[in-house]
Each structure stands twice: as structure tokens, then as C-alpha cells.
C-alpha positions as CSV (number, residue, x, y, z in Angstrom):
1,M,19.4,24.8,-38.7
2,S,18.0,27.2,-36.2
3,I,14.4,28.6,-36.4
4,A,13.7,32.2,-35.5
5,V,11.2,33.0,-32.8
6,E,9.6,35.5,-35.0
7,D,8.9,32.7,-37.6
8,V,7.3,30.5,-34.9
9,K,5.1,33.4,-33.7
10,A,4.1,34.1,-37.3
11,A,3.1,30.4,-37.8
12,L,1.1,30.5,-34.5
13,S,-0.7,33.6,-35.6
14,Q,-2.1,31.6,-38.5
15,I,-3.6,28.9,-36.2
16,V,-7.1,29.7,-35.0
17,D,-8.7,28.6,-31.8
18,P,-11.9,26.9,-32.9
19,N,-13.8,28.1,-29.9
20,T,-12.8,31.8,-29.8
21,T,-12.2,32.1,-33.6
22,K,-9.1,34.1,-32.7
23,D,-5.5,33.0,-33.5
24,Y,-3.5,31.9,-30.5
25,V,-1.1,34.9,-30.6
26,S,-3.7,37.7,-30.8
27,G,-5.8,35.8,-28.3
28,K,-2.7,35.9,-25.9
29,S,-2.9,32.2,-25.3
30,V,0.7,31.4,-26.2
31,K,2.9,31.1,-23.0
32,N,6.5,30.0,-22.3
33,L,7.6,29.8,-25.9
34,K,11.1,28.5,-26.3
35,V,13.0,27.8,-29.4
36,D,16.2,25.7,-29.0
37,G,17.8,25.4,-32.4
38,S,15.1,23.5,-34.5
39,D,13.2,22.4,-31.5
40,I,10.1,24.2,-30.2
41,S,8.2,24.0,-27.0
42,L,5.2,26.1,-25.7
43,D,2.1,26.2,-23.7
44,I,-1.3,27.1,-24.9
45,E,-3.3,28.6,-22.1
46,L,-7.0,28.8,-22.6
47,G,-9.3,31.0,-20.7
48,Y,-12.2,28.5,-20.7
49,P,-12.6,24.8,-19.6
50,A,-11.9,22.5,-22.6
51,N,-11.1,18.9,-21.5
52,S,-12.9,17.6,-24.7
53,Q,-11.0,20.0,-26.9
54,I,-7.4,19.7,-25.7
55,D,-6.2,16.9,-27.9
56,A,-7.6,18.5,-31.0
57,I,-6.1,21.9,-30.1
58,R,-2.7,20.4,-29.4
59,S,-2.8,18.5,-32.8
60,S,-3.7,21.6,-34.7
61,V,-1.0,23.6,-33.1
62,I,1.6,20.9,-33.8
63,A,0.4,20.5,-37.4
64,G,0.7,24.3,-38.0
65,L,4.2,24.4,-36.7
66,K,5.4,21.3,-38.7
67,A,5.0,23.5,-41.8
68,L,8.0,25.5,-40.7
69,P,11.1,24.4,-42.8
70,G,13.8,22.5,-40.8
71,V,11.6,22.1,-37.7
72,G,12.7,19.5,-35.2
73,N,10.9,18.3,-32.1
74,I,7.7,20.1,-31.1
75,S,6.3,20.0,-27.6
76,V,2.9,21.7,-27.0
77,S,1.0,21.6,-23.6
78,V,-2.6,22.8,-23.5
79,S,-4.3,23.8,-20.3
80,S,-7.1,26.0,-19.0
81,K,-6.8,28.9,-16.6
82,I,-10.2,30.4,-15.6
83,L,-10.0,33.9,-14.1
84,A,-12.4,36.1,-12.3
85,H,-14.0,38.8,-14.6
86,T,-15.7,42.1,-14.0
87,V,-19.2,42.4,-12.6
88,Q,-21.7,45.3,-12.1
89,R,-20.4,48.6,-11.0
90,G,-20.2,49.0,-7.3
91,L,-19.9,45.3,-6.7
92,K,-16.9,43.0,-6.7
93,P,-16.7,39.2,-7.2
94,M,-17.0,36.8,-4.2
95,V,-13.8,35.5,-2.7
96,N,-14.5,31.8,-3.5
97,V,-16.5,32.3,-6.7
98,K,-14.7,33.6,-9.8
99,N,-17.7,34.0,-12.1
100,I,-21.5,34.1,-11.5
101,I,-23.7,33.3,-14.4
102,A,-27.4,34.0,-14.1
103,V,-29.8,31.9,-16.2
104,A,-33.0,33.7,-16.6
105,S,-36.3,33.8,-18.5
106,G,-39.1,36.3,-18.7
107,K,-41.7,33.7,-18.0
108,G,-42.0,30.2,-16.5
109,G,-42.3,26.9,-18.4
110,V,-39.6,27.6,-21.1
111,G,-37.1,25.1,-19.7
112,K,-34.8,27.5,-17.9
113,S,-34.0,25.2,-14.9
114,T,-33.3,22.3,-17.3
115,T,-31.0,24.6,-19.3
116,A,-29.2,25.8,-16.1
117,V,-28.5,22.3,-14.7
118,N,-27.3,21.0,-18.1
119,L,-25.1,24.1,-18.5
120,A,-23.5,23.5,-15.1
121,L,-22.9,19.9,-15.8
122,A,-21.5,20.6,-19.2
123,L,-19.0,23.1,-17.7
124,A,-18.1,20.5,-15.1
125,A,-17.5,17.9,-17.8
126,E,-15.1,20.2,-19.4
127,G,-13.0,20.4,-16.2
128,A,-14.3,23.5,-14.5
129,S,-15.2,23.7,-10.7
130,V,-18.9,24.5,-10.8
131,G,-21.7,25.3,-8.4
132,L,-25.4,25.6,-9.0
133,L,-27.6,28.0,-6.9
134,D,-31.3,27.3,-7.1
135,A,-32.7,30.8,-6.8
136,D,-36.3,29.8,-7.5
137,I,-37.5,30.0,-4.0
138,Y,-41.2,29.4,-4.8
139,G,-40.4,26.5,-7.1
140,P,-37.1,24.9,-6.3
141,S,-36.5,22.1,-8.8
142,Q,-32.7,21.6,-8.7
143,P,-32.7,18.9,-6.0
144,M,-34.9,16.8,-8.1
145,M,-33.1,17.4,-11.3
146,L,-29.6,16.6,-9.7
147,G,-30.9,13.7,-7.7
148,V,-29.8,15.2,-4.5
149,S,-31.7,14.9,-1.2
150,G,-30.9,15.5,2.5
151,R,-30.1,18.5,4.6
152,P,-26.9,20.6,4.4
153,Q,-24.3,20.1,7.0
154,T,-22.9,23.0,9.0
155,K,-19.4,23.2,10.7
156,D,-19.8,26.5,12.5
157,G,-23.6,26.8,13.0
158,K,-23.4,30.0,10.8
159,S,-22.8,28.6,7.2
160,M,-23.6,25.4,5.4
161,E,-21.8,23.0,3.1
162,P,-23.1,22.7,-0.4
163,L,-24.5,19.3,-1.4
164,E,-23.0,17.7,-4.5
165,N,-23.7,15.3,-7.3
166,Y,-22.1,14.6,-10.7
167,G,-19.2,16.9,-9.7
168,V,-21.5,20.0,-9.3
169,Q,-21.9,21.8,-5.9
170,V,-25.5,22.8,-5.2
171,S,-27.5,24.9,-2.8
172,S,-31.3,25.2,-2.7
173,I,-34.1,26.2,-0.3
174,G,-35.5,22.8,-1.5
175,F,-32.9,21.1,1.0
176,L,-34.3,23.2,4.0
177,I,-38.1,22.7,3.6
178,D,-40.6,19.8,3.1
179,P,-41.1,19.1,-0.7
180,D,-44.8,19.7,-0.4
181,E,-44.5,22.9,1.7
182,P,-45.5,26.0,-0.2
183,M,-43.3,29.2,0.2
184,V,-45.9,31.8,1.2
185,W,-43.3,34.6,1.5
186,R,-43.4,38.2,0.4
187,G,-40.6,39.7,-1.8
188,P,-38.3,41.0,1.0
189,M,-38.2,37.6,2.7
190,V,-37.4,35.8,-0.6
191,T,-34.5,38.2,-1.5
192,Q,-33.0,37.8,1.9
193,A,-33.3,34.0,1.7
194,L,-31.5,34.1,-1.7
195,Q,-28.6,36.2,-0.3
196,Q,-28.2,33.9,2.6
197,L,-28.1,30.8,0.2
198,L,-25.5,32.6,-1.8
199,E,-23.3,34.1,0.9
200,Q,-23.7,31.6,3.6
201,T,-23.1,28.4,1.5
202,N,-19.3,27.5,1.7
203,W,-18.7,27.3,-2.0
204,R,-15.4,25.5,-2.7
205,D,-13.3,27.6,-5.1
206,L,-15.7,27.8,-8.0
207,D,-14.7,28.8,-11.5
208,Y,-18.5,29.3,-12.3
209,L,-21.6,29.5,-10.2
210,I,-24.7,29.0,-12.2
211,V,-27.8,30.8,-10.8
212,D,-31.1,29.3,-11.8
213,M,-33.1,32.5,-11.5
214,P,-36.9,32.6,-10.7
215,P,-39.0,33.5,-13.8
216,G,-40.1,37.0,-14.4
217,T,-38.7,40.5,-14.0
218,G,-40.2,41.5,-10.7
219,D,-38.5,42.9,-7.5
220,I,-36.9,39.6,-6.7
221,Q,-35.0,39.6,-10.0
222,L,-34.1,43.3,-9.8
223,T,-32.8,42.9,-6.2
224,L,-30.8,39.9,-7.1
225,S,-29.3,41.7,-10.1
226,Q,-28.3,44.7,-8.1
227,K,-26.9,42.9,-5.0
228,V,-25.3,39.8,-6.5
229,P,-22.0,40.3,-8.4
230,V,-23.0,38.7,-11.8
231,T,-20.5,38.2,-14.6
232,G,-23.1,37.7,-17.3
233,A,-26.7,36.4,-18.0
234,V,-28.0,33.8,-20.2
235,I,-31.6,34.3,-21.4
236,V,-33.7,31.2,-22.1
237,T,-36.8,31.3,-24.4
238,T,-38.9,29.3,-26.8
239,P,-39.7,30.4,-30.4
240,Q,-43.2,31.2,-29.3
241,D,-44.1,35.0,-29.6
242,I,-45.5,35.2,-26.1
243,A,-42.4,33.7,-24.6
244,L,-40.2,36.0,-26.6
245,L,-42.2,39.0,-25.5
246,D,-41.3,38.2,-21.9
247,A,-37.7,37.2,-22.8
248,R,-37.1,40.6,-24.3
249,K,-38.2,42.2,-21.1
250,G,-35.8,40.0,-19.1
251,L,-33.0,41.0,-21.5
252,K,-33.7,44.7,-21.0
253,M,-33.8,44.3,-17.2
254,F,-30.2,43.0,-17.2
255,E,-29.1,45.7,-19.5
256,K,-30.5,48.4,-17.2
257,V,-28.5,47.0,-14.2
258,G,-25.3,46.7,-16.2
259,I,-25.1,42.9,-16.5
260,P,-23.9,41.8,-19.9
261,I,-26.0,39.3,-21.9
262,L,-23.8,36.3,-22.8
263,G,-26.5,35.1,-25.2
264,V,-29.9,33.4,-25.7
265,V,-30.8,29.8,-25.7
266,E,-33.9,28.7,-27.6
267,N,-35.7,25.7,-26.1
268,M,-38.3,23.5,-27.8
269,S,-37.3,24.8,-31.2
270,V,-38.5,21.7,-33.0
271,H,-40.3,18.5,-32.2
272,I,-39.2,15.3,-33.9
273,C,-41.7,12.4,-33.8
274,T,-40.2,9.3,-32.1
275,N,-42.3,7.1,-34.3
276,C,-41.9,8.5,-37.8
277,G,-39.1,11.2,-37.5
278,H,-41.3,14.0,-38.8
279,A,-40.0,17.3,-37.6
280,E,-42.5,20.0,-36.6
281,E,-42.0,23.5,-35.3
282,I,-44.8,23.5,-32.7
283,F,-43.8,26.9,-31.1
284,G,-42.8,28.7,-34.3
285,H,-39.5,29.2,-36.0
286,G,-36.6,31.5,-35.7
287,G,-37.8,33.6,-32.8
288,G,-34.7,33.3,-30.7
289,E,-32.3,34.2,-33.5
290,K,-34.4,37.2,-34.5
291,M,-34.3,38.4,-30.9
292,C,-30.6,38.1,-30.9
293,K,-30.3,40.2,-34.1
294,D,-32.7,42.9,-32.7
295,F,-30.5,43.3,-29.5
296,G,-27.1,42.6,-30.9
297,V,-26.4,39.5,-28.6
298,D,-25.2,36.0,-29.5
299,F,-27.5,33.1,-30.3
300,L,-26.1,30.2,-28.2
301,G,-28.0,27.3,-29.5
302,A,-31.4,25.7,-30.1
303,L,-32.6,22.5,-28.4
304,P,-35.3,20.3,-29.6
305,L,-38.6,19.4,-27.7
306,T,-37.9,15.7,-26.8
307,M,-39.3,13.4,-24.2
308,A,-35.8,12.3,-23.2
309,I,-34.8,15.7,-21.9
310,R,-37.9,15.8,-19.6
311,E,-37.6,12.2,-18.5
312,Q,-33.8,12.4,-17.7
313,A,-34.2,15.7,-15.6
314,D,-37.3,14.2,-13.8
315,A,-35.2,11.1,-13.0
316,G,-32.5,13.2,-11.4
317,K,-30.0,12.4,-14.2
318,P,-30.0,15.3,-16.7
319,T,-29.1,14.8,-20.3
320,V,-25.4,15.7,-20.1
321,V,-24.8,12.9,-17.7
322,A,-27.5,10.5,-18.8
323,D,-26.4,10.5,-22.4
324,P,-23.1,12.4,-22.5
325,D,-22.2,11.3,-26.1
326,G,-25.7,11.9,-27.5
327,K,-26.7,14.6,-29.8
328,V,-28.7,16.7,-27.4
329,A,-25.8,16.6,-24.8
330,S,-23.4,17.9,-27.5
331,I,-25.7,20.9,-28.1
332,Y,-25.6,21.6,-24.3
333,K,-21.8,21.3,-24.3
334,E,-21.5,23.6,-27.2
335,I,-23.6,26.2,-25.5
336,A,-21.5,25.9,-22.3
337,R,-18.3,26.4,-24.4
338,K,-19.8,29.5,-26.0
339,V,-20.8,30.9,-22.6
340,A,-17.3,30.2,-21.1
341,V,-15.7,31.8,-24.1
342,Q,-17.9,34.9,-23.7
343,V,-16.9,35.1,-20.1
344,A,-13.2,34.6,-20.8
345,E,-13.3,37.6,-23.3
346,K,-14.7,40.0,-20.7
347,A,-12.4,42.3,-18.8
348,K,-10.5,40.6,-15.9
349,D,-11.4,41.6,-12.3
350,M,-8.5,43.4,-10.9
351,T,-9.9,44.3,-7.5
352,S,-7.8,41.5,-5.7
353,K,-4.6,43.0,-7.2
354,F,-5.2,46.5,-5.6
355,P,-3.4,46.9,-2.2
356,T,-5.4,48.0,0.8
357,I,-4.4,51.6,1.6
358,V,-4.3,52.3,5.3
359,V,-3.9,56.0,6.5
360,K,-2.2,56.3,9.9
361,N,-1.6,59.4,11.9
362,D,1.9,59.6,13.3
């Protein structure tokens, strides 16, 4: 008994990707579909990294196709293909970096750097090639958080190789200065240093470059937003009103320079006592979600205020690698998947497809 291709497509259109909430046909994930009599083979190509999801996705597709009457052997291959996506008008993506994601906050002390490093590690754990740019020149913390030290190597005297740990490439001014040395620089020097760190680091074919932005909405952030080709931004806040006040300003800044907001992460949403288990909302409740509703952006997730997150980052082994199967790591991984899906659903960058037109006089 032969099965019609149309029937297979109809069955696939009823199977929903749990991460995008779209079916695989409308999501254009079905590739190389072949029907040979009663046997079916196809590829599912995801636009986001999903190592931890592949087996479940393959099983759900096979289960959906087994409902077809008379079906024989079913072969399903699941893989990820991460593409470069559009950036601000007037800029184009870097040659060796497909997508740049800025992690920002309106003010300091809300856990932005901790979120950035765990986001990078979560994307890497899902199979992506990931880099982390520590753009906080005045307070570089990523070398400590990633447990990396030493000086970057240079092969040509003009550029430098990124340092690496836990599968994440990293560049920071912290590798170039003494840890106790204050950066007494004015804005133009800082923005120039950031551009050099970005452009003169030999990033190795990155799917995502996470940029740990300095806090605030001053001229450093504005210059970075206008000169660096950013795919999207993640805003980090706490539920506290004063933090939300500044986070809203940060969000509006990105909107003004044409950078899409991928979503909001709420840190320190609740504290759970290690002794008795009592949960207390020290900094308030629901502020991040309300902000998302006000601006029409996605709420990516809420993280608890726990001693472990701080201790692990201080020890150079952030939560996603220190306790990869723990509850908090699973929240970071879910946030990372949501960010990657948001990026995947943006328009693809086509600048590399356009031929270069050369006008010659005969």
C-alpha cells in the first residue's frame, strides 16, 4: 500500500514544535521528504540549537506519522542550521559572527553579567558555536565568571585570539589590564576600545556572540547600538520598581536605534530560605511581566535569588556548567532556547547573497 505525499504533509502539519509552537510544515522545517511506497524518510531542520531536544522532537514526529494507515518504515533525522539574521539599517553582520545578542540593563546590580554568561553557556550546551564579549570596560567581570585568565595571543600583531573555557570563546578588556587597575577613561576611548575588542578578536565562526553590555543608557551604549550589528537585545531587570524604571529606559533606547527586543529576564524574583524553604518576594512581584505587557515584548523567564548562583559565578563555574541538571540551570536553558527561537524567526540576512556590481568603462 502506497502513502500519498500529501497525506504525509497533512500529518506533519498537525505536529507542533514545542519550542516555536508552530507545526513543522508552516515553520518550513521539513526537508528532503521522500515517500517510497509505505516507507517515509525526512529531515527536520531547526533554526535554533537544540541538542537536548532532538530525541524528543524525533520521537514526536515518528509518533505523529505512525498514525497514518498502512505506514511502513519511518526515518527521521533532526538537526539544527543557524543562519545570520538582519541587523540595524545601514549595518551588516560580521563575516565570522552570524548573530550578535546584546544583554543589557538600565542599571547595575541586577545580575546582567551572570545572565549573559549563563545564556552563552546554555546556547553552547545546546550545540551552538558561541562567543562572549565583555563590553563592560569599567567593570569587566567575565574573566572571573568564566574562570579564564592570561593574555590573548596574537598571530599577526594586529588581531588577537579569543580565550576559551567551557566551549565559549571570550574577549574582555580584563585580559589586557591588571585586575586592580581602574579604567579612568572618557566615553570616546571606551567606545573605541569596545570596537577594537569586537572587530580585532578572531572569533571562530560564531552562531551567536553574546555582548555583556555596560549598565545604563549613556553614550557608550548608544554608540555601541549604532555601530555594532546587533540582531536583538535581552533586557535584564529585577521586580523592584527602581530597577524597572531604568530597564524601561534601556528598552526604549534599543527601540530608537532599531534593535528588536528579544525579551526580558527577571532576576531575583523570589528568595527561598535555605533553612526552612519559605519563599519571599524581597524585591516585589510581577514587575518584569508587567513591563513586557506594557511594551508588547516576550517575558523570557524569572530566576530566583539564591546563594548558589552567586557562589558558582564567583568561583568561575557558572550555574549552567556547575549544576547542568539543576532547576536553575534548566531555567537558564529555557531562556536560551526562547532567545534562539526569537532570533530564528527574524528575517534572514541576505547581504551575502547579493553579487558585487562592478562598473567598468570599455
